[in-house]
C-alpha positions in Angstrom: 24.1 -14.0 -47.0 26.3 -12.8 -49.9 24.7 -10.2 -49.7 26.4 -8.2 -46.6 29.8 -9.3 -49.0 30.9 -6.2 -50.2 31.7 -6.8 -54.3 35.8 -7.8 -53.6 34.9 -9.6 -50.8 32.4 -12.0 -52.2 35.9 -11.4 -55.5 38.2 -13.0 -53.2 35.9 -15.4 -51.5 35.2 -17.0 -54.7 38.8 -17.7 -55.5 39.0 -18.9 -52.2 36.5 -21.5 -52.5 37.7 -22.7 -55.2 41.3 -23.4 -54.6 40.2 -25.1 -51.9 39.9 -27.5 -54.4 43.1 -28.1 -55.1 43.7 -29.6 -51.6 44.0 -33.6 -50.7 43.9 -35.7 -48.0 47.5 -36.3 -46.2 48.8 -33.1 -47.8 50.7 -31.0 -45.7 49.9 -27.4 -46.6 51.3 -24.2 -46.6 48.9 -21.1 -46.3 49.0 -17.5 -46.5 48.9 -14.5 -44.8 46.2 -11.3 -45.9 42.3 -11.4 -46.4 42.1 -12.7 -49.2 44.1 -15.7 -47.7 42.5 -15.8 -44.2 38.9 -16.7 -46.6 40.9 -20.0 -47.6 41.6 -20.8 -43.9 37.8 -20.0 -43.7 37.0 -22.7 -47.0 40.0 -25.2 -45.6 39.2 -25.4 -42.3 35.0 -26.1 -43.7 36.1 -28.9 -45.5 38.3 -30.8 -42.9 35.9 -30.5 -41.0 32.9 -31.3 -43.9 34.9 -33.7 -44.9 37.4 -35.7 -42.0 40.1 -34.3 -44.4 43.6 -34.9 -42.7 46.2 -32.1 -43.2 49.2 -30.9 -41.5 49.1 -26.3 -41.8 52.0 -24.3 -41.9 51.5 -20.9 -41.5 53.4 -18.5 -42.9 52.0 -15.4 -40.3 51.2 -15.7 -36.2 48.1 -13.8 -36.8 47.5 -16.9 -40.3 48.8 -19.2 -37.6 46.3 -18.4 -35.3 43.0 -18.1 -37.7 43.9 -21.7 -38.4 44.3 -23.1 -35.4 41.0 -20.6 -34.2 38.9 -23.5 -36.4 41.0 -26.2 -35.9 43.0 -27.2 -38.5 46.6 -28.7 -37.4 49.0 -25.7 -37.6 53.3 -27.1 -37.2 56.5 -25.0 -37.9 58.0 -25.2 -41.4 61.8 -27.3 -39.8 58.6 -29.6 -38.6 57.8 -30.8 -41.9 61.0 -29.0 -44.5 58.6 -29.2 -47.1 54.9 -29.3 -48.0 52.8 -30.2 -50.9 51.2 -27.2 -51.7 51.2 -23.1 -50.6 48.2 -21.3 -51.4 48.0 -17.5 -50.9 47.3 -13.8 -52.0 49.5 -11.2 -53.8 48.9 -7.9 -54.8 49.9 -8.4 -57.5 50.4 -10.8 -60.3 51.1 -10.0 -64.2 50.6 -12.0 -67.4 53.9 -14.9 -66.6 51.9 -15.0 -62.9 55.0 -12.8 -61.0 54.3 -11.4 -58.4 54.4 -8.4 -56.0 53.4 -9.7 -52.2 54.1 -8.1 -49.2 51.5 -5.6 -48.2 50.9 -7.8 -45.3 54.9 -7.5 -44.3 54.6 -10.6 -44.4 57.2 -11.7 -47.1 59.5 -13.3 -46.1 57.8 -16.4 -44.1 55.9 -16.3 -47.4 58.2 -16.6 -49.4 60.7 -19.2 -47.4 56.8 -21.7 -47.6 56.3 -20.6 -51.1 59.6 -22.2 -52.0 59.3 -25.5 -50.2 56.2 -26.1 -51.3 55.5 -28.7 -55.0 52.6 -26.2 -56.0 52.1 -22.6 -55.5 48.5 -21.3 -55.6 48.0 -17.9 -55.4 44.3 -16.4 -55.0 43.4 -13.1 -56.0 40.2 -10.4 -57.5 40.5 -9.2 -61.1 42.0 -6.6 -60.3 45.4 -7.7 -59.0 46.1 -8.6 -62.9 48.6 -6.2 -64.3 50.2 -5.4 -67.2 53.2 -4.7 -65.7 54.1 -5.1 -62.1 54.4 -1.9 -60.4 52.4 -0.6 -60.1 51.4 -1.8 -56.6 54.5 -0.7 -54.3 57.3 -3.5 -53.5 58.4 -4.4 -50.4 61.8 -5.0 -49.6 62.4 -6.3 -45.2 64.9 -4.9 -43.6 67.1 -5.2 -40.0 66.7 -2.4 -38.9 70.6 -1.4 -37.7 71.2 1.1 -40.3 67.5 0.2 -42.3 69.0 4.5 -43.9 71.4 3.3 -44.6 70.1 0.5 -46.5 67.6 3.1 -47.7 70.1 5.3 -48.8 71.5 2.1 -51.3 68.7 0.9 -52.6 68.1 4.9 -54.0 71.4 4.8 -55.7 71.4 1.2 -57.4 67.6 1.6 -58.3 69.4 4.6 -60.8 70.7 1.5 -62.5 67.1 -0.1 -63.5 64.5 0.0 -65.8 61.8 1.7 -63.0 59.7 4.7 -63.3 59.7 5.8 -60.5 62.1 5.5 -57.1 60.4 7.0 -53.9 61.8 4.8 -51.1 59.7 5.2 -47.4 59.9 3.5 -44.6 56.5 1.9 -43.8 55.2 2.7 -40.1 53.0 1.6 -37.8 51.1 3.9 -35.8 53.9 6.7 -36.4 56.1 3.9 -35.7 57.5 1.7 -37.7 56.1 -1.3 -39.0 57.7 -4.2 -37.0 57.5 -7.8 -39.1 57.5 -11.2 -37.9 61.1 -11.6 -37.2 61.5 -8.7 -36.0 62.4 -6.1 -39.1 61.8 -3.0 -41.3 59.4 -2.7 -44.2 61.2 -0.1 -46.8 57.9 0.5 -49.6 59.4 0.9 -52.8 56.6 3.7 -55.5 58.5 2.2 -58.7 55.2 3.2 -60.8 56.3 0.2 -63.4 58.7 -3.0 -63.4 60.6 -3.1 -66.7 63.2 -5.5 -65.2 61.3 -7.5 -62.6 64.4 -10.9 -62.5 66.7 -8.3 -62.6 65.3 -5.9 -59.6 64.9 -9.1 -57.0 68.3 -10.0 -57.6 70.0 -6.7 -57.0 67.9 -5.8 -54.4 68.7 -8.5 -52.4 72.6 -7.8 -53.2 72.5 -4.9 -50.6 74.0 -5.2 -47.1 71.0 -4.6 -44.8 68.6 -6.2 -47.4 67.1 -9.6 -46.0 64.5 -10.4 -48.9 61.8 -8.3 -51.5 58.4 -8.6 -52.2 58.7 -9.9 -56.3 58.1 -13.6 -56.7 59.9 -14.4 -59.4 59.3 -18.4 -61.5 57.9 -19.1 -57.9 53.1 -19.5 -58.5 52.1 -22.4 -60.1 48.5 -21.6 -60.3 46.5 -18.4 -60.1 42.9 -18.6 -59.3 40.9 -15.0 -59.5 37.4 -14.9 -58.5 34.8 -12.2 -59.3 32.0 -11.0 -57.8 29.2 -12.9 -59.2 31.3 -16.6 -58.4 33.1 -17.3 -61.5 36.3 -17.8 -60.9 39.0 -18.5 -63.7 42.1 -21.2 -63.4 45.2 -20.6 -65.0 47.7 -23.3 -64.6 51.6 -21.3 -66.4 53.2 -25.1 -66.4 50.6 -26.6 -69.0 49.0 -23.1 -69.9 45.3 -24.6 -69.2 42.6 -21.8 -68.4 39.9 -22.9 -67.0 36.3 -21.0 -66.0 33.3 -22.1 -63.6 31.0 -20.4 -60.9 31.3 -20.9 -57.5 29.0 -21.9 -55.2 28.3 -18.0 -53.1 26.4 -20.0 -50.5 28.7 -19.5 -46.9 27.7 -21.0 -43.0 27.1 -18.5 -41.2 31.0 -18.9 -39.2 33.0 -17.8 -42.0 31.5 -14.5 -41.7 32.9 -13.7 -38.1 35.5 -11.1 -38.0 38.6 -11.9 -40.5 41.3 -9.8 -38.1 42.8 -8.6 -41.4 
């Protein structure tokens, strides 16, 4: 059945399938948002059903929560658990230090809260998400709607003092209207092309009035699982320096092929 998937979806599935091997019964888990994370949620549900694992999940978006509940997973609020054992999420880019750009799915605020409230964060990605330097993917910044154009202007002014290649800032739209996050905020996408100092940029952006959070995840990710279309995966642990190559069984249950909703 994997022949029905595109090479990129096979790579996403391989990474997702390998990532749920890290889950143990009794864990409190953070579930990410996006197409790769949706594969992970489905793989997790399969494993829970097959092995009878007991896990409690916190979702990073309404759509992930809906998918997880539809698949029979137990989903609670972040305040119900306060701290998590493990978060598994996708990414839009990652660099050699496992710094990330996230927020392509407009869930960066909840994703960052959940990831930083976890003992470990595992990122799942296809090989195309690996970059030598962050910035090719537009950096999302979540802002409050009130005075968003002023916030945008302040961001543009601030970028002139930072090590970036481009300074275009655009409001993300949904059918010609501003896209709203689950919290009712807007997203500004910073088309920077290259980010010379991600740590500095993350700190500076969050000092601008109106900015809620930015999509730079610095020193948060512990492990990245990189999938390939042929079922090969590479697991890199930034803390131990260990790199593991393996192959994933690409046989899928028919239920995995239902609409992911992404």
